[in-house]
SEGU-850843 format. One line per field, with one value per residue (C-alpha): residue number from 1; x, y, z; residue in one letter. Coordinates in pm, 1 decimal, decimal comma. Each point is the difference from the previous one (the first is absolute). Layout:
<rs>
num = [NUM | ...]
xx = [X | ...]
yy = [Y | ...]
zz = [Z | ...]
residuo = [A | ...]
</rs>
This chain:
<rs>
num = [1 | 2 | 3 | 4 | 5 | 6 | 7 | 8 | 9 | 10 | 11 | 12 | 13 | 14 | 15 | 16 | 17 | 18 | 19 | 20 | 21 | 22 | 23 | 24 | 25 | 26 | 27 | 28 | 29 | 30 | 31 | 32 | 33 | 34 | 35 | 36 | 37 | 38 | 39 | 40 | 41 | 42 | 43 | 44 | 45 | 46 | 47 | 48 | 49 | 50 | 51 | 52 | 53 | 54 | 55 | 56 | 57 | 58 | 59 | 60 | 61 | 62 | 63 | 64 | 65 | 66 | 67 | 68 | 69 | 70 | 71 | 72 | 73 | 74 | 75 | 76 | 77 | 78 | 79 | 80 | 81 | 82 | 83 | 84 | 85 | 86 | 87 | 88 | 89 | 90 | 91 | 92 | 93 | 94 | 95 | 96 | 97 | 98 | 99 | 100 | 101 | 102 | 103 | 104 | 105 | 106 | 107 | 108 | 109 | 110 | 111 | 112 | 113 | 114 | 115 | 116 | 117 | 118 | 119 | 120 | 121 | 122 | 123 | 124 | 125 | 126 | 127 | 128 | 129 | 130 | 131 | 132 | 133 | 134 | 135 | 136 | 137 | 138 | 139 | 140 | 141 | 142 | 143 | 144 | 145 | 146 | 147 | 148 | 149 | 150 | 151 | 152 | 153 | 154 | 155 | 156 | 157 | 158 | 159 | 160 | 161 | 162 | 163 | 164 | 165 | 166 | 167 | 168 | 169 | 170 | 171 | 172 | 173 | 174 | 175 | 176 | 177 | 178 | 179 | 180 | 181 | 182 | 183 | 184 | 185 | 186 | 187 | 188 | 189 | 190 | 191 | 192 | 193 | 194 | 195 | 196 | 197 | 198 | 199 | 200 | 201 | 202 | 203 | 204 | 205 | 206 | 207 | 208 | 209 | 210 | 211 | 212 | 213 | 214 | 215 | 216 | 217 | 218 | 219 | 220 | 221 | 222 | 223 | 224 | 225 | 226 | 227 | 228 | 229 | 230 | 231 | 232 | 233 | 234 | 235 | 236 | 237 | 238 | 239 | 240 | 241 | 242 | 243 | 244 | 245 | 246 | 247 | 248 | 249 | 250 | 251 | 252 | 253 | 254 | 255 | 256 | 257 | 258 | 259 | 260 | 261 | 262 | 263 | 264 | 265 | 266 | 267 | 268 | 269 | 270 | 271 | 272 | 273 | 274 | 275 | 276 | 277 | 278 | 279 | 280 | 281 | 282 | 283 | 284 | 285 | 286 | 287 | 288 | 289 | 290 | 291 | 292 | 293 | 294 | 295 | 296 | 297 | 298 | 299 | 300 | 301 | 302 | 303 | 304 | 305 | 306 | 307 | 308 | 309 | 310 | 311 | 312 | 313 | 314 | 315 | 316 | 317 | 318 | 319 | 320 | 321 | 322 | 323 | 324 | 325 | 326 | 327 | 328 | 329 | 330 | 331 | 332 | 333 | 334 | 335 | 336 | 337 | 338 | 339 | 340 | 341 | 342 | 343 | 344 | 345 | 346 | 347 | 348 | 349 | 350 | 351 | 352 | 353 | 354 | 355 | 356 | 357 | 358 | 359 | 360 | 361 | 362 | 363 | 364 | 365 | 366 | 367 | 368 | 369 | 370 | 371 | 372 | 373 | 374 | 375 | 376 | 377 | 378 | 379 | 380 | 381 | 382 | 383 | 384 | 385 | 386 | 387 | 388 | 389 | 390 | 391 | 392 | 393 | 394 | 395 | 396 | 397 | 398 | 399 | 400 | 401 | 402 | 403 | 404 | 405 | 406 | 407 | 408 | 409 | 410 | 411 | 412 | 413 | 414 | 415 | 416 | 417 | 418 | 419 | 420 | 421 | 422 | 423 | 424 | 425 | 426 | 427 | 428 | 429 | 430 | 431 | 432 | 433 | 434 | 435 | 436 | 437 | 438 | 439 | 440 | 441 | 442 | 443 | 444 | 445 | 446 | 447 | 448 | 449 | 450 | 451 | 452 | 453 | 454 | 455 | 456 | 457 | 458 | 459 | 460 | 461 | 462 | 463 | 464 | 465 | 466 | 467 | 468 | 469 | 470 | 471 | 472 | 473 | 474 | 475 | 476 | 477 | 478 | 479 | 480 | 481 | 482 | 483 | 484 | 485 | 486 | 487 | 488 | 489 | 490 | 491 | 492 | 493 | 494 | 495 | 496 | 497 | 498 | 499 | 500 | 501 | 502 | 503 | 504 | 505 | 506 | 507 | 508 | 509 | 510 | 511 | 512 | 513 | 514 | 515 | 516 | 517]
xx = [6564,7 | -274,3 | -44,8 | 305,6 | 37,2 | -336,2 | 156,5 | -288,4 | -130,2 | -198,2 | -268,4 | 271,2 | 128,1 | 293,4 | -85,1 | -342,6 | -117,2 | 273,7 | -123,0 | -314,7 | 63,2 | 264,9 | -212,8 | -92,4 | 347,0 | 151,2 | -277,6 | 44,7 | 1073,0 | 86,8 | 144,8 | -318,1 | -129,2 | -229,9 | 96,6 | 338,8 | 261,8 | 114,6 | 27,3 | 174,9 | 359,9 | 202,0 | 339,3 | 280,8 | -284,2 | -148,5 | -235,5 | -250,4 | 44,7 | -269,0 | 4,8 | -251,2 | 70,4 | 391,5 | 15,0 | 86,3 | -149,7 | 68,2 | -246,5 | -60,4 | -256,8 | -196,6 | -81,3 | -52,3 | -15,6 | -332,3 | -138,5 | 22,3 | 162,2 | 191,5 | -95,8 | 235,2 | 82,5 | 278,8 | 288,6 | 297,0 | 154,8 | -23,3 | 273,4 | -77,9 | 170,0 | -20,2 | -23,4 | -207,0 | 179,2 | 325,5 | -75,2 | 384,1 | 4,1 | -17,5 | -250,8 | -266,0 | -128,9 | -394,0 | -124,7 | -277,8 | -269,8 | -215,4 | -292,6 | -89,2 | -374,4 | -142,4 | -179,9 | 294,6 | -122,2 | -247,3 | 193,5 | -83,3 | 319,1 | -52,8 | 144,8 | -122,4 | 247,0 | -38,8 | 59,9 | 50,5 | -52,1 | 182,3 | 189,3 | 270,9 | -161,9 | 137,0 | -215,4 | 151,4 | -79,5 | -327,0 | -131,7 | -72,0 | -261,1 | -217,4 | 111,0 | -360,2 | -166,1 | 139,2 | -122,0 | -171,7 | 225,6 | 272,3 | -211,3 | 98,0 | 279,6 | 327,5 | 54,9 | 376,4 | 119,7 | 266,6 | 161,9 | -14,4 | 365,8 | 40,4 | -218,7 | 47,5 | 313,0 | 28,4 | 281,3 | -235,5 | -16,7 | -68,7 | 119,4 | -195,4 | 41,1 | -98,3 | -388,7 | 21,7 | -292,6 | 263,8 | 34,1 | -371,8 | 95,9 | 176,0 | -224,4 | -91,8 | 311,9 | 268,8 | -169,2 | 50,2 | 359,3 | 83,9 | -179,9 | 176,3 | 324,2 | -24,9 | -86,3 | 320,8 | 189,7 | -165,0 | 52,2 | 382,3 | 11,2 | -147,2 | 145,5 | -225,3 | -115,3 | -380,4 | -99,1 | -67,0 | -249,0 | -314,7 | -309,5 | 120,0 | 279,9 | -200,4 | -234,8 | 288,5 | 93,1 | -304,3 | -3,6 | 345,8 | -112,8 | -338,6 | 253,5 | 260,1 | -315,4 | -138,8 | -332,6 | -134,3 | -297,2 | -14,8 | -302,3 | 80,8 | -130,7 | 128,8 | -62,8 | 12,2 | 319,6 | 31,5 | -310,0 | 193,5 | 261,6 | -242,9 | -156,8 | 355,0 | 57,6 | -293,0 | 13,7 | 379,3 | -75,4 | -346,9 | 94,2 | 80,5 | -223,8 | -298,6 | -242,7 | 64,9 | -126,6 | 42,1 | -82,3 | 32,4 | 19,9 | 259,0 | -84,0 | 243,9 | -56,6 | 63,0 | 303,7 | 88,1 | -16,6 | -260,0 | -304,0 | 127,0 | -138,3 | -356,8 | -35,5 | 68,0 | -259,7 | -252,8 | 19,8 | -2,5 | -305,8 | -174,8 | 161,5 | -54,8 | -379,1 | -47,3 | -2,8 | -230,1 | -257,8 | 83,4 | -188,9 | 257,8 | 258,7 | -155,0 | -112,8 | 373,3 | 167,1 | -219,8 | 91,4 | 198,1 | 320,4 | 159,1 | -6,5 | 92,8 | 342,6 | 49,3 | 22,6 | 203,3 | 250,6 | 42,9 | 71,8 | 245,4 | 221,7 | 218,1 | 37,8 | -129,4 | 203,6 | -191,2 | 39,8 | -122,8 | 69,5 | 225,8 | -243,6 | 282,4 | 198,3 | -256,8 | 235,1 | -94,8 | 159,7 | -29,4 | 21,4 | -147,3 | -308,9 | -41,7 | -270,1 | 210,9 | -75,7 | -361,4 | -22,3 | 184,4 | -217,3 | -257,6 | 63,2 | 137,7 | -335,2 | -195,2 | 73,4 | -197,2 | -292,4 | 74,3 | 273,4 | -200,4 | -262,0 | 264,2 | 58,7 | -310,6 | 105,6 | 337,8 | -8,3 | -296,3 | 278,8 | 266,6 | -237,8 | -55,6 | 373,9 | 43,9 | 266,5 | 136,1 | -217,8 | 43,4 | 397,7 | 17,9 | -200,3 | 212,3 | 314,7 | -91,6 | -91,8 | 350,7 | 199,0 | -210,6 | 36,9 | 342,0 | 58,0 | -297,1 | 140,9 | 308,1 | 2,7 | 282,4 | -205,2 | -305,5 | 226,6 | 107,3 | -341,7 | -148,2 | 282,0 | 4,5 | -346,6 | -182,9 | 143,6 | 93,7 | -398,9 | -67,8 | -173,6 | -54,1 | -361,5 | -125,1 | -270,3 | 181,0 | 144,9 | -304,0 | 16,8 | 67,6 | 332,4 | 65,5 | 236,3 | 339,2 | 4,2 | 12,9 | 254,0 | 211,9 | -43,1 | 136,2 | 295,9 | 141,2 | -34,1 | 233,7 | 259,6 | -83,7 | 106,3 | -290,2 | -114,1 | -204,0 | -387,3 | -131,9 | -167,7 | -362,7 | 50,1 | -259,5 | -238,7 | -362,4 | 55,2 | -253,0 | 19,0 | -245,7 | 154,6 | -233,6 | 46,2 | -182,2 | 23,8 | -25,9 | -26,0 | -112,2 | -264,6 | 168,1 | 314,0 | 228,0 | 246,0 | -144,2 | -358,4 | -250,2 | 3,4 | 332,9 | -144,0 | -289,4 | 283,5 | 169,5 | -258,2 | -120,9 | 248,9 | -15,6 | -245,9 | 21,3 | 32,7 | -245,0 | 67,3 | -126,4 | -72,5 | -1,6 | -217,1 | 167,3 | 321,7 | 374,9 | 301,1 | 59,9 | -304,5 | 147,6 | -39,0 | -341,6 | -336,9 | -79,3 | 316,6 | 212,5 | -241,3 | -110,7 | 373,9 | 66,2 | -327,5 | 149,0 | 365,8 | -150,2 | -262,7 | 180,2 | -327,8 | -121,0 | -325,0 | -182,0 | 160,8 | -303,4 | 117,3 | -333,7 | 177,5 | 185,2 | -352,3 | 46,3 | 307,1 | -107,2 | 128,8 | 241,7 | -123,8 | 246,9 | 90,4 | -145,5 | 194,0 | 310,2 | -174,8 | -76,5 | -309,6 | -379,7 | -192,2]
yy = [-4533,3 | -250,4 | -226,9 | 85,5 | 116,4 | -149,8 | -325,9 | -210,2 | 106,0 | -293,4 | 106,2 | 36,5 | 214,7 | 2,4 | 400,1 | -11,0 | -282,2 | 142,7 | 352,3 | -85,7 | -145,2 | 253,7 | 283,7 | 127,3 | -53,3 | 190,4 | 290,8 | 88,9 | -4340,8 | -319,5 | -166,8 | -11,1 | 324,5 | 53,2 | -321,6 | 78,2 | -199,8 | 199,8 | -289,6 | 226,7 | -54,5 | 113,5 | 110,8 | 86,2 | -77,8 | 310,4 | 158,3 | -260,1 | 47,1 | -69,6 | -49,5 | 137,8 | -147,7 | 83,6 | 286,8 | -39,1 | 219,3 | 103,2 | 88,2 | 394,4 | 225,3 | 265,0 | 299,8 | 414,4 | 263,0 | 71,0 | -297,6 | -185,5 | -398,6 | -165,9 | -254,8 | -342,0 | -38,3 | -178,5 | 218,6 | -40,3 | 197,0 | -95,0 | 102,7 | 141,8 | 196,9 | 335,5 | 14,4 | -282,9 | 9,1 | -68,8 | -316,2 | 8,5 | 342,7 | 191,9 | -131,9 | 122,2 | -189,7 | 28,7 | -67,1 | -212,0 | -136,5 | -320,6 | -59,4 | -336,0 | -93,5 | -24,4 | -375,8 | -168,0 | -277,1 | 117,5 | 251,1 | 94,4 | -29,5 | 372,7 | 274,8 | 377,6 | 246,8 | 341,6 | 327,3 | 309,4 | 360,6 | 294,3 | -4,1 | -43,6 | -206,2 | -367,5 | -264,1 | -183,5 | 369,9 | 76,8 | -364,1 | 66,9 | 228,3 | -225,3 | -368,9 | -11,8 | 32,7 | -312,9 | -228,4 | -202,5 | -5,9 | -141,3 | -272,9 | -198,4 | 213,7 | 81,4 | 384,5 | 144,0 | 351,6 | 99,1 | 383,2 | 149,6 | 107,0 | 337,2 | -71,4 | -132,7 | -235,1 | -35,5 | 245,4 | 311,1 | 331,8 | 203,7 | 383,3 | 97,6 | 351,4 | 31,7 | -13,4 | 349,6 | -96,0 | 10,6 | 382,7 | 105,5 | 302,9 | 167,9 | 165,4 | -154,7 | 129,3 | -67,4 | -371,3 | -61,2 | 83,7 | -176,1 | -343,1 | 44,2 | 41,8 | -325,4 | -240,1 | 156,3 | -64,6 | -337,4 | -116,9 | 87,6 | -261,6 | -279,2 | -353,8 | -165,5 | 65,5 | 191,2 | 17,5 | -401,9 | 29,4 | 32,5 | -207,4 | -199,8 | -112,3 | -45,6 | -246,5 | -208,0 | -42,8 | -116,8 | -243,0 | -128,6 | -45,4 | -186,9 | -220,7 | -88,8 | -60,7 | -271,1 | 187,8 | -45,6 | 221,7 | 306,9 | 222,2 | 383,8 | 249,6 | 352,9 | 316,2 | 331,6 | 51,7 | -398,6 | -31,1 | 119,2 | -257,5 | -283,3 | 147,4 | -18,3 | -329,3 | -178,8 | 145,7 | -99,5 | -344,5 | -107,9 | -371,8 | 58,3 | 198,5 | -158,6 | 263,2 | 408,3 | 220,2 | 411,5 | 188,9 | 358,0 | -38,7 | 214,0 | -79,2 | -73,4 | 324,1 | 213,6 | 213,9 | 20,0 | 358,4 | 143,9 | -16,5 | 18,6 | 356,4 | -76,3 | -295,6 | 166,2 | 284,8 | -227,8 | -247,8 | 330,4 | 133,9 | -320,5 | -5,9 | 372,5 | -66,6 | -269,1 | 296,4 | 221,7 | -288,4 | -47,2 | 246,1 | -18,5 | 72,7 | 269,1 | 210,8 | -58,0 | 105,2 | 113,0 | 180,0 | -236,1 | -201,4 | 38,0 | 384,6 | 3,5 | -234,2 | 219,8 | 338,0 | -190,5 | -98,1 | 332,9 | 150,8 | -252,0 | 83,3 | 157,6 | -189,7 | 48,1 | -75,9 | -290,5 | -96,5 | -371,6 | -342,1 | -241,2 | -291,2 | -287,2 | 146,4 | 252,9 | 274,5 | 347,4 | 101,2 | 351,0 | -43,4 | 184,7 | -131,3 | 46,6 | -70,0 | -267,9 | -216,3 | 102,0 | -153,3 | -326,0 | -39,7 | 22,3 | -247,8 | -223,2 | 0,1 | -47,7 | -336,9 | -185,1 | 149,7 | -35,0 | 251,8 | 178,0 | 78,0 | 239,9 | 202,1 | 248,0 | 89,3 | 32,6 | 241,9 | 191,7 | 7,6 | 110,4 | 256,8 | 144,2 | 55,1 | -330,1 | -177,0 | -237,8 | -251,2 | -48,4 | 48,1 | -285,9 | -209,6 | 123,5 | -84,8 | -380,0 | -57,6 | 145,9 | -255,7 | -304,9 | 74,5 | 36,8 | -332,8 | -189,4 | 120,2 | -44,4 | 307,5 | -132,7 | -289,5 | 210,5 | 213,9 | -344,6 | -65,2 | 305,3 | 128,9 | -282,6 | -39,0 | 309,6 | 323,2 | 68,5 | -27,5 | 236,4 | 294,0 | 337,7 | 48,1 | 355,5 | -93,5 | -153,6 | 306,8 | 114,0 | -386,8 | -45,8 | -188,7 | 252,9 | -133,1 | 22,7 | -373,5 | -78,8 | 335,5 | -162,5 | -331,1 | 98,1 | 154,2 | -247,9 | -265,7 | 194,7 | -68,8 | -361,5 | -293,4 | -72,4 | -356,7 | -84,8 | -142,4 | -247,4 | 141,8 | -110,9 | 49,1 | 211,4 | -188,9 | -87,1 | -341,0 | -206,4 | -372,6 | -284,5 | -95,0 | 28,1 | 361,0 | 163,3 | 367,4 | 199,7 | 399,8 | 223,7 | 260,1 | 311,9 | -118,0 | 322,9 | -198,5 | -294,0 | 90,4 | -241,1 | 119,6 | -166,6 | -336,7 | 46,6 | 70,4 | -336,2 | -231,6 | 85,6 | -206,9 | -339,7 | -228,0 | -189,6 | 327,7 | 160,3 | 338,3 | 75,5 | 390,2 | 23,0 | 245,1 | 295,3 | -160,5 | 140,8 | -119,9 | -370,0 | -248,3 | -356,5 | 27,2 | 205,7 | -169,5 | -348,0 | 59,0 | -297,1 | -230,7 | 85,1 | 29,7 | -348,5 | -155,6 | 147,8 | -144,0 | -351,6 | -5,1 | 244,5 | 129,3 | 348,9 | 28,0 | -275,5 | 169,6 | 107,7 | 361,5 | 130,7 | 24,0 | 296,7 | 199,1 | 34,5 | 224,6 | 390,5 | 320,3 | 135,8 | 316,2 | 279,6 | 82,1 | 349,2 | 30,8 | -181,5 | -234,5 | -174,1 | -75,0 | 127,7 | -311,8]
zz = [-16744,6 | 25,4 | -243,4 | 67,9 | 293,7 | -12,5 | 108,1 | 105,4 | 381,1 | 63,6 | 264,9 | 237,8 | -255,9 | 196,9 | 0,2 | 50,6 | 240,7 | 205,6 | -32,0 | 74,4 | 308,2 | 109,1 | -56,5 | 338,2 | 118,4 | -282,3 | 12,4 | 343,0 | -2227,0 | -195,5 | -251,6 | -188,9 | 63,8 | 325,6 | 121,7 | 207,5 | -108,3 | 289,2 | 237,1 | 298,1 | 35,6 | 324,1 | -60,2 | 225,3 | 258,5 | 9,8 | -282,4 | -219,5 | -343,2 | -254,2 | -361,8 | -229,1 | -351,8 | -20,5 | 201,8 | 396,1 | 235,3 | 396,5 | 291,2 | 3,4 | 122,2 | -216,1 | 211,5 | -44,3 | 244,1 | -115,9 | 132,8 | 289,4 | 55,2 | -242,4 | -266,7 | -52,1 | -364,5 | -148,1 | -200,9 | -240,1 | -251,5 | -344,6 | -266,5 | -348,2 | -284,5 | 16,2 | -372,7 | -127,7 | -355,6 | 203,1 | 231,8 | 57,7 | 110,3 | 329,6 | 226,6 | 239,1 | 311,3 | 60,8 | 342,2 | 6,8 | 260,3 | -17,5 | 230,4 | -1,7 | -20,4 | 308,1 | -107,0 | -186,6 | 18,8 | -274,5 | -149,2 | -378,5 | -254,7 | -105,5 | 290,4 | -24,9 | -65,6 | 200,8 | -202,9 | 209,3 | -106,9 | -83,0 | -155,2 | 266,0 | 287,2 | 43,8 | 32,9 | 341,7 | 140,3 | -119,2 | 104,5 | 368,5 | -90,9 | -258,0 | 161,0 | 183,7 | -345,9 | -149,8 | 323,7 | -250,1 | -237,2 | 184,8 | 117,4 | -302,6 | -204,7 | 91,7 | -22,5 | -168,1 | 52,8 | -242,4 | 94,0 | -342,1 | -133,0 | 169,5 | 324,0 | 327,9 | 0,4 | -377,3 | -76,5 | 163,4 | -184,6 | 267,3 | -89,1 | 320,2 | -104,6 | -336,5 | 55,8 | 140,6 | 268,4 | 256,4 | -49,1 | -40,1 | 225,4 | -382,6 | -227,4 | -343,0 | -197,1 | 281,8 | 56,5 | -373,6 | -1,9 | 268,0 | -71,5 | -403,5 | 198,7 | 234,1 | -281,2 | -167,2 | 322,3 | 13,7 | -338,8 | 66,8 | 251,3 | -178,3 | 33,6 | -245,9 | -336,3 | 93,4 | -352,8 | 71,3 | 288,6 | -244,8 | 43,9 | -317,9 | 187,4 | 314,0 | -161,9 | -154,6 | 412,2 | 68,3 | -265,5 | 76,4 | 401,9 | -167,9 | -202,7 | 293,3 | 237,8 | -248,3 | -42,7 | -350,3 | 67,6 | 284,0 | 137,0 | -21,1 | 215,8 | -77,8 | 204,1 | -138,9 | -207,1 | 92,1 | -245,0 | -316,6 | 99,8 | -34,3 | -323,1 | -115,4 | 107,8 | -93,0 | -362,8 | -29,6 | 176,2 | -35,9 | 3,4 | 355,3 | 117,2 | 181,6 | 147,1 | 26,0 | 261,8 | -73,8 | 312,4 | -60,9 | -378,5 | -190,8 | -381,9 | -240,5 | -203,4 | 315,8 | -45,3 | 412,3 | 111,7 | -287,8 | 205,2 | 369,7 | 55,6 | -176,2 | 177,3 | 350,7 | -52,5 | -137,1 | 317,5 | 225,9 | -181,9 | 134,5 | 337,1 | 56,7 | -86,7 | 245,8 | 237,6 | -147,3 | 2,8 | 401,9 | 184,8 | 297,5 | -268,9 | -167,2 | 306,2 | 148,6 | -291,2 | -276,1 | -341,3 | -217,6 | 123,5 | -327,3 | -38,3 | 405,7 | -147,2 | -314,0 | 231,3 | 270,4 | -232,6 | -206,7 | 346,7 | 71,9 | -278,9 | 224,3 | 265,1 | 397,9 | 306,7 | 191,7 | 337,2 | 13,7 | 209,0 | -220,9 | -66,3 | 84,5 | 287,0 | 166,5 | 34,0 | -71,7 | -304,4 | -233,2 | -364,9 | -330,8 | -188,4 | -355,8 | -272,3 | -127,1 | 355,9 | -40,5 | -313,9 | 102,7 | 304,3 | -197,0 | -231,8 | 203,0 | 206,6 | -275,2 | -50,7 | 275,5 | 114,4 | 377,3 | -85,8 | -225,4 | 258,3 | 177,4 | -300,4 | 73,8 | 366,0 | -30,4 | -294,7 | 190,3 | 301,2 | -215,8 | -162,0 | 348,9 | 16,9 | 198,1 | -188,5 | 264,9 | -80,0 | -347,8 | 32,1 | 244,7 | -235,5 | -277,5 | 161,8 | 67,8 | -357,7 | -84,7 | 177,5 | -98,5 | -381,4 | -0,1 | 191,0 | -217,1 | -354,4 | -192,8 | -211,2 | -247,8 | -112,6 | -66,2 | -262,8 | -116,0 | -94,6 | -103,2 | -198,2 | -218,6 | -4,4 | 9,2 | 6,8 | -348,8 | -56,8 | 268,5 | -159,1 | 189,8 | 85,4 | 95,0 | 200,3 | 245,9 | 128,5 | 201,4 | 123,8 | 376,3 | -72,4 | -328,7 | -293,8 | 208,8 | 23,2 | -389,3 | 4,9 | 272,5 | -203,7 | -330,1 | 152,7 | 198,7 | -261,0 | -223,8 | 288,8 | 23,1 | -138,5 | -248,8 | -120,4 | -272,0 | -23,6 | -262,4 | -287,8 | 87,0 | 392,6 | 26,9 | -223,3 | 180,4 | 219,6 | -217,9 | 154,3 | 68,1 | 311,3 | 357,2 | 107,9 | 306,5 | 20,6 | 306,0 | 22,9 | 289,6 | -103,5 | 158,5 | -114,0 | -80,9 | -199,9 | -209,3 | -37,4 | -74,2 | -386,2 | -60,7 | 148,0 | -230,5 | -300,3 | 65,2 | 57,1 | -358,5 | -135,3 | 221,2 | -63,1 | 313,8 | 192,6 | 260,6 | 179,3 | 369,7 | 94,6 | 383,8 | 118,7 | 198,7 | -4,7 | -98,4 | -147,1 | 78,6 | 45,8 | 111,2 | 378,3 | -3,9 | 125,7 | -177,3 | -273,7 | 144,9 | -17,1 | -317,5 | -106,3 | 142,8 | -208,8 | -313,1 | 27,7 | 51,3 | -261,2 | -226,8 | -113,2 | 68,7 | -162,3 | 250,5 | 302,7 | 227,3 | 80,4 | 149,3 | 347,0 | -92,2 | -21,0 | 349,5 | -24,9 | 83,6 | 22,4 | 277,1 | 148,9 | 32,4 | 301,1 | 169,0 | 332,4 | 95,1 | 208,6 | -314,5 | -231,6 | 107,9 | 118,0]
residuo = [M | H | L | F | R | H | G | Y | R | P | R | S | L | A | V | V | G | L | A | A | M | L | A | A | A | A | L | S | G | C | G | Q | A | G | S | A | N | D | S | A | K | R | H | D | G | N | A | I | K | R | H | Y | G | R | I | V | F | D | P | C | T | L | S | T | P | Y | T | S | G | T | I | A | A | Q | C | T | Q | F | E | V | P | E | N | A | A | E | P | K | G | R | K | L | K | L | N | L | A | W | L | P | A | T | D | E | A | G | V | A | E | D | P | V | F | F | L | A | G | G | P | G | Q | A | A | T | E | S | W | P | T | V | D | A | A | F | R | E | V | R | K | H | R | H | I | V | L | V | D | Q | R | G | T | G | K | S | S | P | L | A | C | R | D | A | S | G | E | N | Q | P | H | R | D | E | A | A | Q | F | D | A | A | V | Q | A | V | E | H | C | A | R | Q | L | K | V | D | A | S | R | F | T | T | S | D | A | I | A | D | L | D | A | V | R | A | A | I | G | A | A | K | I | D | L | V | G | V | S | Y | G | T | R | V | A | Q | Q | Y | A | T | R | Y | P | Q | H | T | R | S | V | V | L | D | G | V | V | P | N | E | L | V | L | G | S | E | H | A | R | N | L | D | N | A | L | A | L | Q | F | K | L | C | Q | Q | I | P | A | C | R | A | R | F | G | G | E | P | R | E | Q | L | R | Q | L | M | A | R | L | Q | T | P | V | E | V | D | Y | R | D | P | H | T | G | E | Q | K | R | A | P | I | S | A | V | Q | V | G | M | L | T | R | M | F | S | Y | A | P | E | A | A | S | L | L | P | L | V | L | N | E | A | D | Q | G | R | Y | A | P | L | M | A | L | S | K | M | I | E | N | Q | L | N | D | E | L | N | Y | G | M | Q | L | S | V | I | C | A | E | D | V | D | L | L | K | P | D | P | S | D | A | D | T | V | I | G | D | A | M | S | K | T | L | V | A | Q | C | K | A | W | P | T | G | Q | R | P | K | D | F | H | A | P | F | K | S | S | L | P | T | L | L | L | S | G | E | L | D | P | V | T | P | P | R | Y | G | D | Q | V | V | K | H | L | T | N | G | R | H | L | I | L | R | G | Q | G | H | G | A | L | R | I | G | C | T | P | K | L | L | G | Q | F | V | E | T | A | D | A | K | K | L | D | A | R | C | L | D | T | L | G | Y | V | P | P | F | V | S | F | N | G | W | E | P]
</rs>
């Protein structure tokens, strides 16, 4: 589930950038915040430890299997109470990373806290895919990454088998039963109180880290679900918030899971319309890709055995493909235009009975989803904050992903330890804090209307919509420059965003050789 398994997949989407690149193969500081009281000290003649406020860090590197290279950082663990109301009770260790400003001689006092998506993604694991977007920000500001409790190395709640996405060959009923049983099993194995892994618990952790590093105020950059975290923090701790960036905006009022099916179908309608407007695409595929998709999924309600080449090992394999896999692939590829451009071609191949390309790409995504998201943490958030507000919508039945997602969540939450949300949790985010909102025109999860909805209540807010783009805007075009200018000035309204006008649309693939010239 994304904005639940909508984790934020910035441009390299982990799934999407990689999918686009592999398609051809698969188809055939500081006592005072910011100054670094961080005088380097060598202990035991080995690692150089640095101090940021009263937290001691060791050198480390950040990396991910889906990006090349490593990023130098400072890492440590920071202890917090599992239950803030019981400060002497059981403790959790949060995994932290600190990326010092590149020009530490002129470092600003307010660091930037990056808040990852999901729910269920870890900030330290997501960072390598967005690091380049912060090149301007990092010149004068430290970056602080806190793996939200339940993610990364902060008492992760993985529950790998509970999402059901590793069993997509099953029919919908069998997948539902397996997903519920997996959650029941996972809940029995818990060694922590999963009801204490909510967004409200997470923002208390963030503020504890802020206080420990000695920062009077911080800048928040939240992506996808991270925008919920940012809004909740800024609401509870406005005195400690200097500015806010929301990329892929989730309104506080939104019930996670309530609009996923319709948002995806709306985005697909826009994306498929592009094919009809391009002569080469219209001539190659004809008809209406959405209707072709509908018919394909209807046929695959009965899974079909497929011979395909494993995208990771290159081995020839045979396995069943189902409508569930088609829906999952369609949903994940719609997150970014580079991957969405493959859909008409792959669906057309499948419609002709050639399922191997679709199967190979589906398998590639399945593995990445399981690696990236902690499903138990996702349940801790959604079960406490959203699931009791989920209402059946008959119109979902005729969408690509249908209503299985919400039904599964409701059933799983009956077996999962459920926390509580504040009474005003879903109240609109109303603030005078400087706030920059970013949306992709074709975003299938957090469409631009969400940003429009939120910015109405922000007296110093500005909403930028990136033409032709999907979910996650930080790395696109001149956005890194605008991000740097906004964090420097804390004034969204004075940004000259005309550089975004050069963004365009990614044309669909009409053959396995790529886009038409």
